[in-house]
C-alpha positions in Angstrom: -7.2 -7.2 -9.0 -8.5 -10.8 -8.1 -9.1 -12.1 -4.6 -7.1 -15.0 -3.0 -8.8 -14.9 0.2 -10.5 -18.2 -0.5 -7.0 -19.8 -1.1 -5.9 -18.3 2.5 -9.0 -19.4 4.5 -8.4 -22.7 3.0 -4.9 -22.7 4.3 -5.7 -21.6 7.6 -8.1 -24.4 8.2 -10.8 -22.0 9.5 -14.5 -21.8 8.2 -15.7 -18.8 6.5 -18.0 -18.4 9.3 -14.9 -18.2 11.6 -13.2 -15.8 9.9 -16.2 -13.2 9.3 -16.4 -13.7 13.1 -12.9 -12.8 13.9 -13.3 -9.9 11.4 -16.5 -8.8 13.0 -18.2 -8.9 9.7 -21.1 -10.7 8.2 -20.6 -13.8 6.1 -22.4 -11.6 3.5 -19.6 -9.2 3.7 -16.7 -11.7 3.5 -18.4 -13.6 0.5 -18.2 -10.3 -1.2 -14.8 -9.6 -0.7 -14.1 -13.2 -1.7 -16.0 -12.8 -4.9 -14.7 -9.4 -6.1 -18.0 -7.6 -5.3 -16.1 -5.4 -3.1 -13.1 -4.9 -1.3 -12.4 -4.5 2.4 -11.2 -1.3 3.7 -7.5 -0.9 4.5 -7.9 -1.3 8.1 -10.0 -4.5 7.6 -7.6 -5.9 4.9 -4.8 -5.6 7.3 -7.0 -7.5 10.1 -7.7 -10.0 7.8 -4.2 -10.7 6.6 -3.2 -10.8 10.3 -6.0 -13.5 10.9 -5.1 -15.5 7.9 -1.2 -15.3 8.7 -0.4 -13.5 5.3 0.7 -10.4 3.9 -2.1 -8.0 2.5 -0.3 -8.3 -1.1 -1.0 -12.4 -0.6 -4.9 -11.7 -0.6 -5.0 -10.2 -4.0 -3.4 -11.1 -7.4 -3.1 -8.8 -10.5 -5.6 -9.7 -13.3 
C-alpha cells in the first residue's frame, strides 16, 4: 500500500509539525509513515484520519 498521508496533510493546510504534535509523535515518525518506511498502529491510523478529516482508507492506496 502507498501512503496518501502527505496529500491529506496538504488538504488540511496544517504543517507536518502540527500534525505530528496533534498525533503525539515525532516528525521523524510521521515522515516514516509518509515515506512508507513504517505504518502507524491501527489506533494511530484512526487518530490521524480524524485529525485530517478523512477515512483511514483514504490514507493509503493499493499499489
